[in-house]
C-alpha positions as CSV (number, residue, x, y, z in Angstrom):
1,M,0.0,0.0,0.0
2,P,1.4,3.5,-0.9
3,I,0.2,5.1,2.3
4,K,1.6,2.3,4.5
5,N,4.9,2.4,2.6
6,R,5.3,6.1,3.2
7,F,4.6,5.7,6.9
8,A,7.2,2.9,7.1
9,E,9.7,5.4,5.7
10,L,8.5,8.0,8.3
11,L,8.6,5.6,11.2
12,P,12.0,6.5,12.7
13,E,11.0,10.2,12.6
14,I,7.5,9.7,14.1
15,A,8.9,7.3,16.8
16,E,11.4,10.0,17.7
17,W,8.6,12.5,18.3
18,R,6.7,9.9,20.3
19,R,9.6,9.2,22.6
20,D,10.2,12.9,23.1
21,F,6.6,13.2,24.2
22,H,7.0,10.2,26.4
23,E,10.0,11.7,28.2
24,N,8.1,15.0,28.8
25,P,4.6,14.0,30.1
26,E,2.1,16.7,31.1
27,L,-1.2,16.4,32.8
28,L,-4.7,17.5,32.0
29,F,-4.8,21.0,30.6
30,E,-1.2,21.8,31.5
31,V,0.1,20.4,28.2
32,H,1.9,23.6,27.2
33,R,5.1,22.0,26.0
34,T,3.3,19.2,24.1
35,A,0.9,21.6,22.5
36,G,3.7,23.9,21.5
37,V,5.7,21.1,19.9
38,V,2.5,20.0,18.0
39,A,1.8,23.5,16.8
40,Q,5.4,24.1,15.7
41,K,5.4,20.8,13.7
42,L,2.1,21.5,12.0
43,R,3.4,24.9,10.8
44,E,6.6,23.2,9.6
45,F,4.5,20.7,7.6
46,G,2.8,23.6,5.8
47,C,-0.7,23.3,7.3
48,D,-3.0,26.0,5.9
49,E,-4.0,27.1,9.4
50,V,-2.8,26.3,12.9
51,V,-4.7,27.5,16.0
52,E,-3.6,27.1,19.6
53,G,-5.7,27.5,22.7
54,I,-8.9,25.8,21.6
55,G,-10.5,24.2,24.7
56,R,-7.8,26.0,26.8
57,T,-4.7,24.2,25.5
58,G,-5.9,22.2,22.5
59,V,-4.4,22.6,19.0
60,V,-6.2,22.5,15.7
61,G,-4.5,22.2,12.2
62,V,-6.2,22.7,8.9
63,I,-5.1,20.9,5.7
64,K,-6.8,21.7,2.4
65,G,-6.9,19.1,-0.3
66,K,-5.9,19.7,-3.9
67,T,-9.6,20.4,-4.7
68,D,-12.7,21.2,-2.7
69,S,-15.6,20.6,-5.0
70,A,-18.1,19.4,-2.3
71,G,-17.0,21.4,0.7
72,R,-16.5,18.3,2.8
73,V,-14.6,18.5,6.2
74,I,-13.3,15.6,8.2
75,G,-11.9,15.8,11.7
76,L,-9.3,13.5,13.2
77,R,-8.6,13.6,16.9
78,A,-5.7,12.6,19.2
79,D,-5.2,13.2,22.9
80,M,-2.1,14.7,24.4
81,D,-2.1,14.4,28.2
82,A,-0.4,11.9,30.5
83,L,-1.3,10.4,33.9
84,P,-0.1,11.0,37.5
85,I,1.8,7.7,37.7
86,I,5.4,6.9,38.6
87,E,6.9,5.1,35.6
88,A,8.5,1.7,36.1
89,T,9.5,0.7,32.6
90,G,13.2,1.4,32.8
91,L,13.2,2.6,29.2
92,D,16.0,4.9,27.9
93,Y,13.3,7.4,27.1
94,A,11.3,7.0,30.4
95,S,9.6,10.0,31.9
96,K,12.0,12.7,33.1
97,T,9.2,14.2,35.3
98,P,8.7,12.4,38.6
99,G,5.1,11.3,39.2
100,K,4.0,11.8,35.6
101,M,3.9,9.2,32.9
102,H,2.4,8.5,29.5
103,A,0.8,5.3,30.7
104,C,-2.1,5.4,28.3
105,G,-0.3,5.9,25.0
106,H,-1.4,9.4,24.2
107,D,2.2,10.0,23.2
108,G,1.7,7.5,20.5
109,H,-1.7,8.9,19.5
110,T,-0.3,12.4,19.2
111,A,2.7,11.2,17.2
112,M,0.6,9.1,14.8
113,L,-1.7,12.0,14.1
114,L,1.3,14.3,13.5
115,G,2.6,11.7,11.1
116,A,-0.7,11.7,9.2
117,A,-0.8,15.5,9.2
118,K,2.7,15.5,7.6
119,Y,1.7,13.0,5.0
120,L,-1.6,14.8,4.2
121,A,0.2,18.2,3.9
122,E,2.7,16.6,1.5
123,T,0.3,14.9,-0.8
124,R,-3.1,16.7,-0.4
125,N,-4.5,13.9,-2.4
126,F,-8.1,14.5,-1.4
127,D,-11.1,16.7,-2.2
128,G,-12.0,18.7,0.8
129,T,-10.5,19.8,4.2
130,A,-8.9,17.7,6.9
131,V,-8.9,19.1,10.4
132,V,-6.4,17.5,12.8
133,I,-7.4,17.9,16.5
134,F,-5.0,17.6,19.4
135,Q,-6.9,17.5,22.6
136,P,-5.8,18.1,26.2
137,A,-7.2,16.6,29.4
138,E,-8.8,13.4,28.3
139,E,-7.8,11.7,31.5
140,G,-10.6,13.1,33.7
141,G,-10.5,16.8,32.6
142,G,-13.1,16.7,29.8
143,G,-10.9,18.4,27.3
144,G,-13.1,17.0,24.5
145,K,-16.1,18.9,25.9
146,E,-14.0,22.0,26.3
147,M,-13.0,22.0,22.6
148,V,-16.5,21.4,21.5
149,D,-17.8,24.1,23.8
150,D,-15.2,26.4,22.4
151,G,-17.0,26.2,19.0
152,M,-14.5,24.0,17.3
153,M,-17.0,22.0,15.2
154,D,-18.8,25.1,13.8
155,R,-15.7,27.2,13.4
156,W,-14.1,24.8,11.0
157,G,-17.3,23.3,9.7
158,I,-16.4,19.7,10.8
159,Q,-19.0,17.3,9.4
160,E,-17.6,13.9,10.7
161,V,-15.0,13.2,13.4
162,Y,-12.9,10.1,14.0
163,G,-10.6,9.0,16.9
164,M,-8.4,6.1,17.8
165,H,-6.9,4.5,20.9
166,N,-4.2,1.8,21.3
167,M,-5.2,-1.4,23.0
168,P,-2.8,-3.8,24.8
169,G,-3.6,-7.4,24.4
170,I,-4.6,-7.0,20.7
171,P,-1.8,-7.8,18.2
172,V,0.0,-4.9,16.6
173,G,-1.7,-4.1,13.2
174,T,-5.1,-5.3,14.3
175,F,-8.1,-2.9,14.4
176,A,-11.2,-3.4,16.6
177,I,-14.4,-1.5,16.4
178,R,-18.2,-1.9,16.7
179,P,-21.2,0.2,15.8
180,G,-23.3,1.7,18.6
181,A,-22.0,1.9,22.2
182,M,-18.3,1.4,22.2
183,M,-17.3,2.6,25.7
184,A,-19.3,3.4,28.8
185,A,-20.6,6.6,30.4
186,A,-18.7,7.3,33.6
187,D,-20.6,8.9,36.4
188,Q,-19.7,9.2,40.1
189,F,-21.1,10.1,43.4
190,E,-19.7,11.2,46.7
191,C,-21.9,11.1,49.8
192,T,-21.5,11.7,53.4
193,V,-23.6,9.6,55.7
194,V,-24.2,11.6,58.9
195,G,-25.1,9.9,62.1
196,K,-24.5,10.7,65.8
197,G,-21.1,9.7,67.1
198,G,-20.3,8.5,70.6
199,H,-18.6,5.8,72.6
200,A,-18.4,2.3,71.2
201,A,-19.7,0.9,74.5
202,K,-22.9,2.8,74.2
203,P,-24.2,2.3,70.7
204,H,-27.8,2.8,71.8
205,D,-27.0,6.5,72.5
206,C,-25.6,6.9,68.9
207,I,-26.8,6.8,65.3
208,D,-24.1,4.6,63.8
209,P,-23.2,5.8,60.3
210,V,-20.9,2.8,59.7
211,V,-23.9,0.4,59.9
212,A,-26.0,2.7,57.7
213,A,-23.2,3.2,55.2
214,S,-22.4,-0.6,55.1
215,N,-26.0,-1.3,54.3
216,I,-26.0,1.4,51.6
217,V,-23.0,-0.4,50.0
218,L,-24.8,-3.7,50.1
219,A,-28.1,-2.3,48.8
220,L,-26.4,-0.6,45.9
221,Q,-25.5,-4.1,44.6
222,S,-29.2,-4.6,43.8
223,V,-29.0,-1.8,41.1
224,A,-27.3,-4.2,38.6
225,S,-29.1,-7.4,39.8
226,R,-32.6,-6.1,40.4
227,T,-33.1,-2.7,38.8
228,V,-31.6,-2.9,35.3
229,D,-32.5,-5.3,32.5
230,P,-30.0,-8.1,32.8
231,L,-29.2,-7.7,29.0
232,K,-28.0,-4.1,29.7
233,Q,-24.6,-3.3,31.1
234,V,-24.1,-1.5,34.4
235,V,-21.3,-1.4,37.0
236,V,-21.7,0.3,40.4
237,S,-18.4,0.2,42.4
238,V,-18.1,1.8,45.8
239,C,-14.4,2.5,46.0
240,T,-14.1,4.7,49.1
241,F,-15.4,4.0,52.6
242,R,-13.9,6.3,55.2
243,T,-14.6,7.6,58.7
244,E,-13.0,10.5,60.4
245,S,-11.9,8.2,63.3
246,E,-9.3,5.5,63.5
247,A,-10.0,4.6,67.1
248,F,-11.2,1.2,68.3
249,N,-13.7,2.6,70.7
250,V,-15.3,5.5,68.8
251,I,-18.5,5.4,66.8
252,P,-17.8,8.1,64.2
253,Q,-20.1,11.0,63.3
254,T,-19.8,10.5,59.5
255,V,-18.8,8.1,56.8
256,L,-17.6,9.2,53.4
257,L,-18.5,7.0,50.4
258,R,-17.3,7.5,46.8
259,A,-18.5,5.4,43.9
260,S,-18.0,5.0,40.1
261,I,-21.0,4.2,37.9
262,R,-20.6,2.8,34.4
263,T,-23.5,2.4,31.9
264,M,-23.8,1.8,28.1
265,D,-27.2,3.3,27.5
266,P,-28.4,6.9,28.2
267,A,-31.8,5.6,29.3
268,V,-30.1,3.2,31.7
269,Q,-27.9,6.0,32.9
270,D,-30.9,8.0,33.9
271,Q,-32.6,5.0,35.6
272,V,-29.5,4.1,37.6
273,E,-29.0,7.6,38.8
274,E,-32.6,7.8,40.1
275,R,-32.3,4.4,41.8
276,I,-29.0,5.1,43.5
277,K,-30.2,8.4,45.0
278,A,-33.3,6.6,46.3
279,I,-31.3,3.7,47.8
280,V,-28.8,6.0,49.5
281,A,-31.4,8.3,51.0
282,N,-33.9,5.7,52.1
283,T,-31.3,3.2,53.5
284,A,-29.7,6.0,55.5
285,A,-33.1,7.1,56.8
286,A,-33.9,3.5,57.9
287,Y,-31.0,3.7,60.3
288,G,-31.8,7.2,61.5
289,A,-29.0,8.8,59.5
290,T,-29.0,11.5,56.9
291,V,-27.0,11.9,53.8
292,E,-25.3,14.7,51.9
293,M,-24.9,13.6,48.3
294,N,-23.3,14.9,45.2
295,Y,-24.0,12.9,42.1
296,R,-22.0,14.0,39.0
297,R,-22.4,13.0,35.4
298,G,-19.1,12.4,33.7
299,Y,-18.2,11.3,30.2
300,P,-21.2,10.2,28.1
301,V,-21.4,6.9,26.3
302,T,-19.0,6.7,23.4
303,M,-21.5,6.0,20.6
304,N,-20.3,5.1,17.1
305,A,-22.6,6.1,14.3
306,E,-23.5,3.0,12.2
307,A,-22.6,4.5,8.8
308,N,-19.4,6.1,10.1
309,T,-18.4,2.8,11.7
310,D,-18.7,1.2,8.2
311,F,-16.4,3.9,6.8
312,A,-13.9,3.3,9.6
313,I,-13.9,-0.4,9.0
314,A,-13.4,0.0,5.3
315,A,-10.5,2.3,5.9
316,A,-9.0,-0.1,8.4
317,K,-9.3,-3.0,5.9
318,R,-7.3,-1.0,3.4
319,V,-4.5,-0.7,6.0
320,S,-4.6,-4.2,7.5
321,D,-6.2,-7.6,6.9
322,R,-6.9,-8.0,10.6
323,V,-10.0,-6.0,11.5
324,D,-12.5,-7.1,14.2
325,E,-15.8,-5.5,13.2
326,D,-17.7,-6.5,16.3
327,T,-15.4,-6.2,19.2
328,A,-16.9,-6.3,22.7
329,P,-17.8,-3.0,24.3
330,L,-15.7,-1.7,27.2
331,M,-16.9,-0.3,30.5
332,G,-14.0,2.2,30.4
333,S,-14.9,5.7,29.3
334,E,-13.6,8.2,26.8
335,D,-14.3,11.9,26.4
336,F,-14.1,11.6,22.6
337,S,-17.8,10.9,23.3
338,F,-18.4,14.7,23.5
339,M,-17.2,15.1,20.0
340,L,-19.3,12.1,18.8
341,N,-22.3,13.8,20.4
342,A,-21.6,16.9,18.4
343,R,-20.9,15.2,15.1
344,P,-21.3,11.7,13.6
345,G,-18.2,9.6,13.6
346,A,-16.5,6.6,15.0
347,Y,-13.8,5.5,17.5
348,I,-11.5,2.6,16.8
349,F,-9.0,0.5,18.8
350,L,-5.5,-0.3,17.4
351,G,-3.6,-3.3,18.7
352,N,-0.6,-2.5,20.9
353,G,0.7,-6.0,21.4
354,D,1.8,-7.8,24.5
355,T,2.5,-5.0,26.9
356,A,1.1,-4.0,30.3
357,M,-2.4,-2.6,30.3
358,V,-3.0,1.1,30.0
359,H,-2.7,3.0,33.3
360,H,-0.1,0.6,34.5
361,P,3.5,1.8,35.6
362,K,5.1,-0.6,33.1
363,Y,2.9,0.2,30.1
364,N,4.6,1.3,26.9
365,F,3.4,2.2,23.5
366,D,4.7,-0.1,20.7
367,D,6.3,2.0,18.0
368,N,5.5,-0.8,15.5
369,A,1.9,0.3,15.7
370,I,2.7,3.7,14.3
371,P,2.5,2.9,10.5
372,F,-0.9,1.3,11.0
373,G,-2.4,4.1,13.1
374,A,-1.0,6.9,10.9
375,S,-2.2,5.1,7.8
376,W,-5.7,4.7,9.2
377,Y,-5.9,8.4,10.0
378,A,-4.8,9.4,6.5
379,E,-7.0,6.8,4.9
380,M,-10.0,8.2,6.6
381,V,-9.4,11.5,4.9
382,E,-8.6,10.1,1.5
383,S,-11.4,7.5,1.5
384,R,-14.1,9.9,2.8
385,M,-13.0,12.7,0.5
386,P,-11.5,11.0,-2.6
387,A,-9.6,13.2,-5.0
388,A,-11.8,14.6,-7.8
């Protein structure tokens, strides 16, 4: 394949960019160095427009094809931020910033999209406009929402948008995708169960928030088993249970609970929120306690449009003969969902081979995946906007 051959030639250069990003990880919206390097390279490639500061620290590059007979505009997105993890890979290019690490492969995503941008700016073998989107703060900051709210889609007239994420455990060169719900919505709640503290020897004079909170945790397990259709996916995980006392003989005044809620269907998301609030309040009341609750909606369901999924599959098949068209959905979340809510598009996984799972201190992006990912980005543009 011509595209793949070109990216094989570019591999050493793209891998060098990737390793530089890996050595210099940045968190959330504080991706100033990364964004600066991205913007500089896009200008060096000859992009027709490069704009910084979209969604606070995002970067957008515009590449016009040789022709523009239909006015089509395709968006391609990569994320730039790292994680607050201490790296344990021992690599020559390991993080130089203590406590920060590219443990999710965003260094690889950014480098691959830069490689695609370089190729597209060189060849311009398409009829329309390609918009390359480099997003901050995917790891919990909602940078995708910030870029959308900043008017990115309307400003550049983006009609379709596509994103990619590496996936350990899938062989390098393999793509995996599905139509519909690809990744889960991620909500969370924090609640304080308030009782009446006192001496452990006199529980009858107290309202024990530990007992109330323990029964809340148990009752919440009925959300998946007794509230939601068993053919629908839902996960309710209470991950924090904390009192303000560490004494053996003190019944505390309060217990703090924190939980993560994952759903794959917006209707189920609404149903689960309503049920959780009722369980928490009523279970606490049954034990004489009260609750102070903050329930927060997080990233929406990552929903692949059916037609756009077909386009993404076709492009992947032109890059590789290993394409899983019906991969299992994941209960992880992804803020590319905000872009997919704004415009039709699709999100695809790219195999990263036998490495530690993402978010692990020993994770590493496999540079051999670069030609496949960069080729897919470029192929999405050339196949959706074929040269006139």
